PLY file of the C-alpha trace (Angstrom):
ply
format ascii 1.0
element vertex 566
property float x
property float y
property float z
element edge 565
property int vertex1
property int vertex2
end_header
130.53 119.49 -16.01
132.98 121.12 -18.39
136.34 122.67 -17.84
136.99 126.39 -17.97
138.09 125.86 -21.59
134.74 124.18 -22.39
136.56 120.91 -22.99
134.99 117.63 -21.87
135.34 116.90 -18.16
138.52 115.10 -17.22
138.31 111.35 -16.91
138.56 109.68 -13.52
138.16 106.19 -12.12
134.38 106.56 -11.73
133.94 107.62 -15.34
136.23 104.77 -16.44
133.88 102.31 -14.69
130.81 103.91 -16.27
132.44 103.97 -19.71
133.28 100.26 -19.39
129.73 99.42 -18.27
128.23 101.28 -21.22
130.70 99.78 -23.70
130.06 96.22 -22.48
126.29 96.62 -22.56
125.94 96.08 -18.82
124.02 99.36 -18.83
122.46 101.35 -21.64
121.99 104.44 -19.49
123.30 106.04 -16.30
121.27 106.83 -13.21
122.95 108.52 -10.26
121.45 110.19 -7.21
122.27 112.80 -4.59
120.89 111.52 -1.25
121.39 114.06 1.59
119.90 113.81 5.05
117.76 116.93 5.72
119.33 117.63 9.13
121.35 120.72 8.21
122.33 122.90 5.27
124.42 121.73 2.32
128.12 122.49 2.75
131.18 122.51 0.52
131.50 118.71 0.76
127.95 118.35 -0.52
128.87 120.77 -3.30
131.52 118.33 -4.50
129.06 115.42 -4.37
126.40 117.44 -6.20
128.84 118.34 -8.96
130.00 114.73 -9.32
126.53 113.15 -9.48
124.73 115.78 -11.53
127.87 116.33 -13.60
127.74 112.69 -14.73
124.17 113.22 -15.87
125.12 116.33 -17.87
128.23 114.85 -19.44
126.69 111.52 -20.51
123.63 113.28 -21.88
126.05 115.35 -23.95
127.52 112.07 -25.23
124.07 110.93 -26.37
123.18 108.57 -23.51
119.98 108.55 -21.51
121.26 109.85 -18.20
119.43 110.83 -15.04
120.19 112.05 -11.55
117.69 111.89 -8.70
117.45 114.06 -5.62
116.43 111.87 -2.70
116.27 112.84 0.94
117.31 110.25 3.51
114.62 111.05 6.04
115.03 108.06 8.36
116.07 110.05 11.44
112.95 112.10 12.28
114.28 113.73 15.45
116.87 115.83 13.57
115.21 116.53 10.21
113.15 119.49 9.06
111.46 120.84 5.97
113.68 123.95 6.22
116.77 121.89 5.52
115.15 120.03 2.62
114.04 123.29 0.99
117.55 124.71 1.39
119.10 121.66 -0.30
116.72 121.95 -3.23
117.46 125.64 -3.65
121.22 125.03 -3.49
121.12 122.34 -6.19
119.16 124.65 -8.48
121.41 127.62 -7.73
124.48 125.59 -8.68
122.84 125.13 -12.09
121.63 121.53 -11.84
118.21 119.91 -12.11
117.01 116.54 -10.86
114.82 114.14 -12.79
111.19 113.70 -11.85
109.84 114.62 -8.44
112.04 114.90 -5.38
112.29 111.45 -3.82
112.27 110.63 -0.12
113.32 107.47 1.67
109.95 107.69 3.43
108.28 107.13 0.04
109.54 103.55 0.38
108.72 102.87 4.06
105.96 100.38 3.20
108.21 98.48 0.78
111.10 98.55 3.23
108.85 97.06 5.87
107.69 94.34 3.47
111.29 93.42 2.66
112.01 93.22 6.40
109.22 90.69 6.82
110.61 88.79 3.83
114.02 88.60 5.52
112.42 87.39 8.76
110.49 84.64 6.97
113.69 83.55 5.21
115.41 83.18 8.60
117.77 86.07 7.83
116.56 88.57 10.44
115.56 88.42 14.10
114.16 90.60 16.84
116.77 91.31 19.52
116.26 92.59 23.06
119.85 93.45 23.93
120.23 97.07 24.97
122.82 99.32 23.35
125.53 98.62 25.94
124.98 94.86 25.77
124.97 94.95 21.99
128.36 96.69 21.97
129.77 94.06 24.30
128.41 91.21 22.16
129.68 92.81 18.95
133.35 92.50 19.88
135.99 94.64 18.23
138.72 94.50 15.61
140.75 92.10 17.74
137.89 90.04 19.18
135.06 88.40 17.20
131.48 89.00 18.23
129.12 86.59 19.94
125.65 85.63 18.84
122.78 87.38 20.56
120.84 85.05 22.92
117.77 86.00 20.84
119.30 85.04 17.49
117.72 81.60 17.23
114.10 82.60 17.67
111.77 81.04 15.13
110.66 82.99 12.07
107.09 82.94 13.36
108.08 84.44 16.72
110.26 87.10 15.08
107.47 88.04 12.69
104.99 88.35 15.55
107.36 90.51 17.59
108.21 92.73 14.61
104.57 93.32 13.82
103.97 94.22 17.46
106.94 96.60 17.31
105.24 98.28 14.37
101.94 98.38 16.27
103.60 100.30 19.10
103.38 97.66 21.83
106.96 98.10 23.05
108.95 100.97 24.53
111.54 102.91 22.54
114.87 101.11 22.56
113.49 97.91 24.05
113.77 95.88 20.84
115.52 96.08 17.48
115.37 94.09 14.26
118.78 92.76 13.23
120.10 91.04 10.15
121.47 87.55 10.70
124.83 87.63 8.90
128.10 86.69 10.67
129.19 87.71 14.17
132.68 86.41 13.40
133.19 88.60 10.34
136.33 90.76 10.33
134.07 93.51 8.93
132.17 94.76 11.98
129.42 96.14 9.75
128.41 92.52 9.00
128.09 91.47 12.64
124.31 91.20 12.68
123.63 94.91 12.20
120.48 96.58 13.47
118.22 97.65 10.63
115.05 98.70 12.46
114.66 100.48 15.80
111.70 101.71 17.82
111.56 105.50 17.93
108.44 107.48 18.67
109.16 110.73 16.89
107.02 112.89 14.65
108.20 112.57 11.06
108.25 115.58 8.73
106.35 113.67 6.03
104.68 110.61 7.57
103.65 112.27 10.83
102.97 109.66 13.53
102.19 106.77 11.19
105.38 104.92 12.13
107.05 104.24 15.46
109.73 102.04 13.91
112.29 103.46 11.48
114.78 101.71 9.21
118.53 102.35 9.46
120.52 104.08 6.75
122.50 101.04 5.49
119.30 99.10 4.92
117.27 101.98 3.51
119.88 103.38 1.19
120.65 100.33 -0.92
116.98 99.41 -1.36
116.07 103.00 -2.26
118.83 102.96 -4.90
117.51 99.71 -6.30
113.88 100.87 -6.38
114.96 103.96 -8.35
117.02 101.95 -10.82
120.28 103.64 -9.87
123.15 102.22 -11.90
126.11 103.73 -10.02
125.67 104.63 -6.36
128.42 107.13 -5.59
129.35 107.86 -2.00
132.30 109.03 0.06
135.08 106.73 1.13
133.90 106.17 4.71
131.19 103.92 3.26
133.68 101.55 1.64
133.45 99.09 4.55
129.65 99.28 4.29
129.63 98.09 0.68
129.51 94.35 1.61
126.39 95.11 3.67
124.89 97.11 0.77
125.42 94.09 -1.49
124.26 91.54 1.10
120.88 93.23 1.59
120.19 93.44 -2.14
121.33 89.84 -2.69
118.93 88.58 -0.03
115.65 90.24 -0.98
113.46 89.79 -4.04
114.48 92.86 -5.97
115.74 92.86 -9.54
118.05 95.89 -9.62
121.47 95.80 -7.95
123.31 99.14 -8.21
127.08 99.28 -7.94
128.36 101.27 -4.98
131.51 103.25 -5.79
133.39 105.29 -3.19
135.47 108.41 -3.67
137.45 110.45 -1.15
135.53 113.09 0.74
136.62 116.69 0.67
138.55 118.09 3.62
138.78 121.86 3.33
141.41 123.43 5.56
140.33 126.33 7.81
136.76 125.01 7.73
134.60 122.26 9.21
131.97 120.21 7.42
130.32 118.36 10.30
126.67 119.41 10.28
126.54 118.80 14.03
129.42 121.19 14.64
128.12 123.74 12.14
124.85 123.63 14.06
126.78 124.33 17.28
128.17 127.50 15.72
124.62 128.59 14.89
123.11 127.65 18.26
125.93 129.30 20.21
125.57 132.53 18.24
129.13 132.41 16.91
127.64 133.00 13.46
124.35 134.60 12.47
122.87 131.45 10.95
123.47 128.60 8.51
123.76 131.17 5.73
126.27 133.41 7.51
128.80 134.38 4.81
131.62 132.88 6.89
130.01 129.44 6.93
131.19 126.75 4.44
127.55 126.10 3.54
126.44 126.63 -0.04
123.90 129.22 1.12
126.59 130.97 3.17
129.04 130.99 0.27
126.28 132.25 -2.02
125.61 135.12 0.39
129.35 135.77 0.55
129.26 136.35 -3.22
130.76 133.10 -4.50
129.25 132.31 -7.90
127.91 128.93 -9.06
130.60 128.89 -11.74
133.29 129.47 -9.12
132.09 126.60 -6.93
131.75 124.24 -9.90
135.30 125.12 -10.98
136.51 124.44 -7.44
134.78 121.04 -7.39
136.40 120.20 -10.70
139.84 121.16 -9.40
139.37 118.99 -6.31
139.26 115.99 -8.63
137.78 112.54 -8.05
139.98 109.86 -6.52
140.32 107.47 -3.61
143.33 109.28 -2.18
143.13 111.99 0.49
141.42 115.11 -0.78
142.83 117.79 1.54
142.36 121.18 -0.07
143.62 124.52 1.20
141.07 127.31 1.46
143.14 129.36 -0.98
142.22 126.88 -3.76
138.52 127.61 -3.16
139.15 131.35 -3.10
141.31 131.10 -6.22
138.55 129.37 -8.20
135.98 131.92 -7.03
138.33 134.80 -7.85
139.10 133.41 -11.29
135.46 133.25 -12.31
134.58 136.63 -10.80
137.38 138.29 -12.75
135.32 137.83 -15.91
131.85 138.00 -14.36
131.99 141.10 -12.16
131.77 144.71 -13.35
134.28 147.09 -11.79
133.68 150.24 -9.80
135.66 152.29 -7.31
135.06 152.36 -3.56
136.90 153.75 -0.56
136.62 151.87 2.72
139.04 153.77 4.98
138.80 157.35 3.73
140.98 160.43 3.90
139.42 163.60 2.52
141.23 165.25 -0.38
140.48 168.87 -1.28
141.37 169.91 -4.83
142.48 173.51 -4.33
142.40 174.48 -8.01
139.14 172.76 -8.93
137.16 174.97 -11.33
133.45 174.33 -11.74
132.60 173.98 -15.40
136.26 173.59 -16.33
137.50 170.62 -14.35
136.04 167.70 -16.28
134.89 164.14 -15.65
135.37 161.09 -17.84
133.47 157.92 -18.51
134.99 154.55 -17.73
134.14 150.98 -18.75
132.62 148.62 -16.21
135.11 145.99 -17.40
138.22 146.48 -19.56
137.66 143.21 -21.47
133.87 143.21 -21.69
132.59 146.26 -23.57
129.10 144.75 -23.44
129.04 145.61 -19.70
128.79 149.28 -20.75
130.25 152.43 -19.21
129.49 154.88 -16.43
130.50 158.47 -15.73
133.14 158.93 -13.03
132.34 162.41 -11.73
134.90 164.61 -10.02
134.23 167.30 -7.38
136.21 169.68 -5.15
136.36 167.09 -2.36
137.34 163.45 -2.88
137.98 160.42 -0.72
141.03 158.20 -1.12
142.14 155.18 0.86
144.14 156.00 3.99
146.86 153.53 3.05
147.35 155.29 -0.29
149.04 158.14 1.60
152.24 157.99 3.65
153.90 160.82 5.51
157.13 158.83 5.59
156.98 156.65 2.51
158.90 153.34 2.36
161.39 152.61 -0.39
159.71 152.16 -3.76
156.53 154.00 -2.71
154.44 154.95 -5.75
151.38 156.37 -4.09
150.74 159.75 -2.51
153.00 161.63 -0.10
153.64 165.29 0.60
155.10 166.92 -2.49
154.54 163.90 -4.78
152.16 163.20 -7.64
149.81 160.30 -8.46
147.26 159.65 -11.14
143.63 159.47 -10.04
142.17 156.44 -11.80
140.25 157.62 -14.92
141.09 161.26 -14.08
143.81 163.82 -13.50
147.29 163.74 -12.03
147.26 165.45 -8.63
150.02 166.68 -6.32
149.84 166.74 -2.51
150.70 170.26 -1.33
149.60 170.24 2.29
148.72 167.77 5.06
146.08 168.70 7.65
146.07 166.92 11.03
143.75 166.92 14.02
144.75 167.67 17.61
145.86 164.05 18.10
148.18 164.19 15.11
146.01 162.10 12.81
145.89 162.99 9.13
142.36 164.19 8.35
142.75 166.05 5.06
145.11 166.45 2.13
145.17 169.59 0.06
146.12 168.74 -3.49
146.35 170.49 -6.84
145.30 169.17 -10.23
147.50 169.26 -13.30
144.71 170.33 -15.71
146.62 169.10 -18.77
146.59 165.45 -17.66
142.97 164.38 -18.20
143.33 161.38 -20.48
147.00 162.05 -21.23
150.39 161.84 -19.57
152.07 164.88 -18.06
154.72 166.57 -20.16
158.35 166.17 -19.16
157.89 163.76 -16.23
156.61 160.28 -15.39
153.94 159.58 -12.82
153.95 155.89 -11.92
151.36 155.68 -9.20
147.63 155.26 -9.85
145.13 155.30 -6.97
141.38 154.85 -6.79
139.06 157.47 -5.35
135.47 158.64 -5.22
133.84 162.05 -5.31
132.62 163.09 -1.86
129.70 164.86 -3.52
128.55 162.00 -5.72
129.56 158.80 -3.90
127.05 157.00 -1.71
127.60 155.65 1.78
127.46 151.88 2.14
127.67 149.36 4.96
130.55 147.08 4.03
131.17 143.79 5.82
134.75 142.63 5.60
134.65 138.84 5.99
137.66 136.64 6.54
138.22 132.97 7.32
136.12 131.68 10.18
138.94 129.72 11.84
142.54 130.53 12.69
143.93 126.98 12.36
143.90 124.52 9.46
141.96 121.75 11.21
139.95 123.37 14.00
138.20 120.11 14.96
141.41 118.03 14.99
143.60 119.93 17.47
144.67 117.84 20.46
145.60 119.29 23.82
148.43 118.22 26.14
146.24 115.42 27.48
145.78 114.00 23.98
142.08 114.90 23.88
140.55 116.99 21.13
140.26 120.67 21.91
136.91 122.44 21.55
136.91 123.63 17.94
134.97 126.77 18.91
138.00 128.27 20.63
139.65 128.60 17.21
136.95 130.87 15.77
138.71 133.87 14.21
137.79 136.95 16.30
138.42 139.19 13.27
136.43 137.10 10.79
133.93 139.95 10.47
134.56 143.69 10.55
131.93 146.20 9.43
132.89 149.63 8.08
131.18 152.55 6.39
132.50 152.89 2.87
131.92 155.23 -0.05
131.05 153.71 -3.41
130.41 155.11 -6.86
126.77 156.07 -7.35
126.61 153.60 -10.27
125.78 150.85 -7.74
122.77 152.67 -6.25
120.11 150.60 -8.01
121.95 147.28 -7.90
119.73 144.33 -7.02
120.62 141.98 -4.15
123.35 139.47 -5.07
125.00 141.79 -7.59
128.73 141.17 -7.69
131.34 143.87 -8.26
135.06 144.25 -8.22
136.00 147.23 -6.09
139.14 148.23 -7.93
142.34 147.44 -6.02
140.30 146.17 -3.04
138.65 142.90 -4.00
135.32 141.40 -4.97
132.14 142.40 -3.18
128.45 141.50 -3.43
125.26 143.25 -2.42
123.77 141.27 0.44
121.14 138.72 -0.53
118.69 139.78 2.19
119.62 143.12 3.76
120.51 145.12 0.66
117.62 146.99 -0.98
118.00 148.46 -4.46
117.87 152.26 -4.25
118.49 152.26 -0.49
121.69 152.38 1.53
123.83 149.60 -0.01
124.95 146.63 2.06
128.04 144.89 0.66
129.80 141.70 1.69
133.44 141.16 0.82
133.67 137.97 -1.20
137.42 137.60 -1.67
140.46 139.80 -2.10
142.19 140.38 -5.42
144.94 138.05 -4.24
145.52 135.66 -1.37
146.70 137.68 1.63
145.92 135.13 4.38
149.47 133.81 4.72
150.72 137.35 5.32
0 1
1 2
2 3
3 4
4 5
5 6
6 7
7 8
8 9
9 10
10 11
11 12
12 13
13 14
14 15
15 16
16 17
17 18
18 19
19 20
20 21
21 22
22 23
23 24
24 25
25 26
26 27
27 28
28 29
29 30
30 31
31 32
32 33
33 34
34 35
35 36
36 37
37 38
38 39
39 40
40 41
41 42
42 43
43 44
44 45
45 46
46 47
47 48
48 49
49 50
50 51
51 52
52 53
53 54
54 55
55 56
56 57
57 58
58 59
59 60
60 61
61 62
62 63
63 64
64 65
65 66
66 67
67 68
68 69
69 70
70 71
71 72
72 73
73 74
74 75
75 76
76 77
77 78
78 79
79 80
80 81
81 82
82 83
83 84
84 85
85 86
86 87
87 88
88 89
89 90
90 91
91 92
92 93
93 94
94 95
95 96
96 97
97 98
98 99
99 100
100 101
101 102
102 103
103 104
104 105
105 106
106 107
107 108
108 109
109 110
110 111
111 112
112 113
113 114
114 115
115 116
116 117
117 118
118 119
119 120
120 121
121 122
122 123
123 124
124 125
125 126
126 127
127 128
128 129
129 130
130 131
131 132
132 133
133 134
134 135
135 136
136 137
137 138
138 139
139 140
140 141
141 142
142 143
143 144
144 145
145 146
146 147
147 148
148 149
149 150
150 151
151 152
152 153
153 154
154 155
155 156
156 157
157 158
158 159
159 160
160 161
161 162
162 163
163 164
164 165
165 166
166 167
167 168
168 169
169 170
170 171
171 172
172 173
173 174
174 175
175 176
176 177
177 178
178 179
179 180
180 181
181 182
182 183
183 184
184 185
185 186
186 187
187 188
188 189
189 190
190 191
191 192
192 193
193 194
194 195
195 196
196 197
197 198
198 199
199 200
200 201
201 202
202 203
203 204
204 205
205 206
206 207
207 208
208 209
209 210
210 211
211 212
212 213
213 214
214 215
215 216
216 217
217 218
218 219
219 220
220 221
221 222
222 223
223 224
224 225
225 226
226 227
227 228
228 229
229 230
230 231
231 232
232 233
233 234
234 235
235 236
236 237
237 238
238 239
239 240
240 241
241 242
242 243
243 244
244 245
245 246
246 247
247 248
248 249
249 250
250 251
251 252
252 253
253 254
254 255
255 256
256 257
257 258
258 259
259 260
260 261
261 262
262 263
263 264
264 265
265 266
266 267
267 268
268 269
269 270
270 271
271 272
272 273
273 274
274 275
275 276
276 277
277 278
278 279
279 280
280 281
281 282
282 283
283 284
284 285
285 286
286 287
287 288
288 289
289 290
290 291
291 292
292 293
293 294
294 295
295 296
296 297
297 298
298 299
299 300
300 301
301 302
302 303
303 304
304 305
305 306
306 307
307 308
308 309
309 310
310 311
311 312
312 313
313 314
314 315
315 316
316 317
317 318
318 319
319 320
320 321
321 322
322 323
323 324
324 325
325 326
326 327
327 328
328 329
329 330
330 331
331 332
332 333
333 334
334 335
335 336
336 337
337 338
338 339
339 340
340 341
341 342
342 343
343 344
344 345
345 346
346 347
347 348
348 349
349 350
350 351
351 352
352 353
353 354
354 355
355 356
356 357
357 358
358 359
359 360
360 361
361 362
362 363
363 364
364 365
365 366
366 367
367 368
368 369
369 370
370 371
371 372
372 373
373 374
374 375
375 376
376 377
377 378
378 379
379 380
380 381
381 382
382 383
383 384
384 385
385 386
386 387
387 388
388 389
389 390
390 391
391 392
392 393
393 394
394 395
395 396
396 397
397 398
398 399
399 400
400 401
401 402
402 403
403 404
404 405
405 406
406 407
407 408
408 409
409 410
410 411
411 412
412 413
413 414
414 415
415 416
416 417
417 418
418 419
419 420
420 421
421 422
422 423
423 424
424 425
425 426
426 427
427 428
428 429
429 430
430 431
431 432
432 433
433 434
434 435
435 436
436 437
437 438
438 439
439 440
440 441
441 442
442 443
443 444
444 445
445 446
446 447
447 448
448 449
449 450
450 451
451 452
452 453
453 454
454 455
455 456
456 457
457 458
458 459
459 460
460 461
461 462
462 463
463 464
464 465
465 466
466 467
467 468
468 469
469 470
470 471
471 472
472 473
473 474
474 475
475 476
476 477
477 478
478 479
479 480
480 481
481 482
482 483
483 484
484 485
485 486
486 487
487 488
488 489
489 490
490 491
491 492
492 493
493 494
494 495
495 496
496 497
497 498
498 499
499 500
500 501
501 502
502 503
503 504
504 505
505 506
506 507
507 508
508 509
509 510
510 511
511 512
512 513
513 514
514 515
515 516
516 517
517 518
518 519
519 520
520 521
521 522
522 523
523 524
524 525
525 526
526 527
527 528
528 529
529 530
530 531
531 532
532 533
533 534
534 535
535 536
536 537
537 538
538 539
539 540
540 541
541 542
542 543
543 544
544 545
545 546
546 547
547 548
548 549
549 550
550 551
551 552
552 553
553 554
554 555
555 556
556 557
557 558
558 559
559 560
560 561
561 562
562 563
563 564
564 565
C-alpha cells in the first residue's frame, strides 16, 4: 500500500516487528494470510484486514523481499457457510486490487492432518475425550474469580481416549454427546487455557467435504496449525484474539510441526453509524430491511462497491485508519471523505437536475442561440469534452430559485440574474404557479451577449446548473444516506440496562428514489461508471440494474461535502 503521494506506506508496530525479523535473519521472507469464515459477505472491517495483509506483501516485494499473502477460508463451521460467501470474498479481494499467492486455501484442505495431530496429542497424554454437556462444562470451567475444576473424564488413559475419538470420527455417538479437549490447566487465569474443546461432533453437510466428516475442529486449533502448514511468518489478527495467543502457541509447541508463526494483534475497526457483525448484517437481509448483502447502504465491500465507492477510496480509508493496538473508532465521515477525495480526480463531471422546475427562455432563437462544449473534468483534459446543448425549455433545481430570497442569496429570484453553467446569463421575468400556489415554471430571458463572456456594466455572481428539457434523459436516481440514525446502533441500552434492538435505529430516509434529468452524455455509460453531478455529489450507474443505452439507474455515492451533521 502506498500513500496518496505515492510515498512508502507509513511505519507501524507490525512493520517494525517484520523489519526487525528480516534484519536479524529470523526470516528471509514474509508470508501473511487473510483467513475469513465464509458465513457472510466481507465488510469494512475485513477491508482493513485485507489492506493490512496484502499491503505487507506489496510493500515488502517493492523492497526486494520474497513476500506472499494467502487467501484461506476458515470453513470449520459447516452449518453457516456457503460457496456464495466464498465467491464474494474472492471477488472483493480482487476488486480492491490485490491478488493472493497460489490457489485459494481452505481449512478443510488440512482436515486429515488436523485429525492426525489430534491423535498425536491424545497419545502424548495432552488431550482427552470429555462427556460433559455444554452447561456442565461451563460450570466446571469457573470464571475470572473462580478457577475451573478438572473434568471427571480427564484422567482416562491414552488408549481409551484414542478409541473413543476414533469412534467419534466413525459416527458412533450423537451430536454434542462427546468432545475432544486439550489437557492444559483448569487453574489458569486465562480461561482460554482451561482445557478447551478442540473437536466436536456435528453432523452437517460441508460445502467442500460433503458428509465425509461428522467431527469438526474448532477455530483456535485449526487456525494456528493452518498457519504453520502454510509457512506463515506473521499471523495478523484483531485484538480480541490477544488472549487466545497463549493457546495458539501451546498447540504449536505440543505437536510435531516445524513452523511456528508469530501471532500479532491489532485493533479492529469500529465504524460509527454502521455495524460489522455478520450475524446482525444477515438479520437486516433476512428481515427485508435492506435488499441484500450488496445493498448500497450496507457496510459490505460489495455494497460499498455498488454505492460507487472506488477501490482507491477504500484503500485510502484503510490507510487513514492506521494500525495500532489502541481503539480504532472511526466516524463515517472519514470513510466518506476518503471516497470523496479519490472520486474528485477519478470521476468525470456532468450536470443533472433531481428536483426540477421548468424554465422557458422567452427570447430563445433557433439557429442563433448557441451551445458550448465543456470539459468532463477541469483538471483532466484527457477525459475529453462534450457538447452542452441549450433549448427553449430547461430544467433547474427547485432550490436554485427562491420567491423570497434569504440574505446573501446568489441564485435565481424574480427580477434577478444568474449564469447558466457553461452558457448564458439569464434573468427571471415571470413566475408561473399552479392552483395550489406551487411554482411550476419560470419565464426567463437570455442576455445574448454573455455566452462565454461577462455581461457589460454589471456583475453576476450566481452560477447554477441546468439541463435542456429537449436533450436531457430521464434517469432513476437513488438517493442513499446512512443506514442508521445513531453512532452505535448495536450498543444502545434501554432504561433496564439491556441492549436495545439495533433494527429500531434503521434510518427511515436512508433511501429515496427520484426521477432526475441528466445530460445525454451519460446515455451509453456502462454499469459502475462514476460521475460527479455538478453541485450535487458523486453518483454511479448501478452495477446490476443499469443498462447502457437504456434508462439510466444511478446511485448516489456521497455528497460534495459532509452534510450529515446538519
